[in-house]
N, C-alpha and C positions, 0 to 999 in steps of 0.2 A: 550615763551620757551616750555610750555606744548604742544602747537599745533605742534611744530617741533618734539617733542619726539613722539607724537602719529602718526604723518605722517611717521616718520622713522620706526615705528613698522609695518606699512603696506607696506612692501617691497616685492621684489621678493622671498625672503626666506619664508615669511609668506604665499605667494600664493602657492609656491611649497609644503610646509607642508600641507596646506589646501587641495590641490589636492591629495596628497598622502593619507591623512586621508580619504578623500571621496572615493578614489579608493579602499583602503584596506577595509573600512567598507562595500562598495558595494560588493566586492568579498566575504567577509565573509557572508553577508546576502544572496547572491545568492547561495553559497555553502550550508549554513544551510537550506534554503528553498528547495534546490534541494534534500538534504538528507532526509528531512521530507517528501517531495512528494514521493520519491522512497520508503521509509519505509511504508508510508500509502498505496500507490498503491500495494506494495508487500503484505501487510496484507490483503487488500481487495481481491486480486487475490487468496491468500491462502484460505481465508474464502469461497469465491465463489466456488473455485475448490473443497474444502472440502464438501460444501453443495451439489454440483452436484454429487460427488462421493457417498456420503451417500444416496442421493435420488436414484441414479442408482442402487447401491447395494441393497437398500431396495426393489425396484421394482423387481429386478432379484430374490431376495430371496422369495418375495411373489409369483411370478409367478412359480418358481421351487417348492415351498411348495404346491401351489395350484395344479400343475400338479401331484405331487406325491400323494396328498390326493385324487384327482379324480381317478388316476390309482388304488390306493389301495382300495378305496371304490368300484370301478368297479370290481376289482378282487374278493373282498369279496362278492359282490352281485352275480356275476356269479357263484362262488363256492357254495354259499348258495342256489341259485335257481337251 
């Protein structure tokens, strides 16, 4: 009797439920992993772009300040001499 009951539990309905659960869990995992990857890639891109912008702006500021200092020192030297 028990064998008959256990065999009847493994029927088409159980297979369908198992397939639906596997598909739903798979879709959820894919979506969650996709969102995490997009967020991580977004953060990395923002950080890299931020670092590049800071470095470029820093180099431009140093060059501009250097040129201004050279010009001012040159003018002062010419005026004094």
